[in-house]
N, C-alpha and C positions, 0 to 999 in steps of 0.2 A: 505493498498501501505506497503509495507515495506521502509524502506529509500536505500538498495542496488536499488529496483525498481525506485521508486525515481527519483533518480540520473539518472540511464539510458533511464525516461521517459524528465527527464530537456536535458537532456545528448543532445537525440534528438530532439527536438527542436529550441538547440540551434544552431546545426549541422546542424535544412536541414531552418533553415532562415539562415544561413552561405549561406547553396549551394543555395537556394534559389537568391539570393544578387547576390552572383558572376553570377549566371547565366542572369539576367537583366543585369549586367556591363557589363559580357562580348555582351549578343544582342546587343547591345548601344555600345560599342567601335566596335562591324564588320559593322556595318550600318553608324559613323561616320569617320570611316577609309576609306568607300568607296567615300566618298566628298573632291573636291578638297580644299583648304584652303577659300576662298568666299564663297563658296558655302554654309558655316554654317553659313555666316551672310546674305543670304538668305530669307526670309520672304516670305509665302506662298498669302498672302494678310497685307493691312494696320489693321487687327486685330488678329491676330497669331501673336506667339512668336517664334524671329530663330532658328536653333539649337545651336546657341552660348548662346543666353540667358537659353534656355532649361536647356544649361549643369551649366550652371553660376549659374543658379536657386537651380538643383539637388544637385551642391558643397554644395553649401552656407547652404541649409538646413542641410546636411547631418553634417559638420561643428558641424552647433546652436544644433541640438538632438545627436549627439550623441562625445560629447563633456560634459567628466564630467556626463556621460549619468547621473549613479545612484545618486551622487549629487545633483545636481545643474538642470533652470527647462530646461527645452526644447530648451525653448523659451531664448536667450542668450539678454542682453545685448547689447551687443554688434553690432548683427546681423542687417544690413543695408536692407529687404525683400527687398521693394520698387526699391534698385540698382543694387540686384538682376535680376531686368527688364528691367538693360539699358544693349545695347550691348558696354559692356569698355574692354573686350579685344583683341586686334589687330593681336597678335599673337598663331598662333595655342600652339605653347607650351609653353605660358602662362598660354594661357583656356584649357587644358588639366592636365596643373600641377596643377592646384586649386581644376579641378575637380577627379582626381588622390587624391589629400590630405584631399578633404570628402572624398574618399569611403574609404581611405587609415584608415582617423581617426575609420571610423561607424565599418568599418572586424576588428580592431584593441581591440573597444568596444568589440563590439557581442565575439572575443574570448577571453580576461578577463573575460566575463562574467560565471558565476558556477552556478549551477542549489539550489545553495541558493536563486541565487539572481531575478528566473527565482517567486516566491513572495514576489519582496517589490515591494511596487510605486514609481510612476512617474512623475513628474506635466511637462506639457504641455500647454504654457501660462496659468500657473496654476488649467489646471485643469486634475486633480488626472487619471492615467492611470496603469491596472498590465503594469507590463513589457514585458510579451507576447502582448496585447493591445497594446503598443507601441514599439511593432518591429516589429508586425502584420500593424498596423498606416505606418510603415516608408515603408517597402513594399510594401505595396497599393501605395503608391505616390510617389514611386523612379517606378513604373511597369505602371505606367498613365503617366509617363511623358519621359519613354525610348517607349513604343509606339509610339509617339507623336514624335520622334528623329526617328522611323524607320520607316516612312509614311513618313516624310518629307526627308529624305534620300532618298527616295523610289522612291519618283516623282522628284525629286533634280537628283535623278540619270542615270534616264531615260536609256536608255537604256544599258547603261554601268554598269546596278544592278546584282548583283552575289540576290542570295536566302541568307538570312540562314538561315532559314530552310528549311525543306520536301520543294520541287519546289511542284508548282500546276502539280497537275497529276503525281507526283512522289510518291505518296501514297502506288503505290502494290511495285513497285520496294526499294522503303524501307522499308520495312514493311519483303520481300521477305530479303534480305541483313542480316534484322538483326532477324529475325525468321525460314530459311529458303526458306519454300513452301510461305506462307505472312501467315495473314489474309485474311478468306471468311466470310463476313456476308451473313447470312440466315436469312431472310422476313420471317415470315412464318403466317397465318391470325389466331389466336386463334377463335378456334370457340368454 
């Protein structure tokens, strides 16, 4: 692989990671926006976290993992992970400001990352990770919790929910809008 090809491939890894994180954040933001403040603090049962706690945990994780990403362990000594699971933010604006601070730290770190940085190793709780693996680990963690946020939001919004993705039964209309006639699948039995 030539240096140019390496740099091109490296930028694809970085840019696609940024796009995937932005997409996931966007889904969560749309789900959160559909709930009144009080419902952010409603747990579905005694053994589940409410949305405010999930937001707090994701933000705390992003702040820890992405602050000084290439130079310090991803589990910072100042992080209090156990406190992330205590519902302490009573005002929506404070909760969302904390959420945004975690995402800002992530996006600033990813935007500053160069192709050369992809070949480095970082630690998370003392365990070494390649930079691409640490990026994938963080994306998977965020996606898991964003799925929770979306599901809980959908349940709590009830009839007031506005679908974030393609609505049930809407694939044909979506495909027609995007591709004209749409996509038709033909299932043929192989003999």
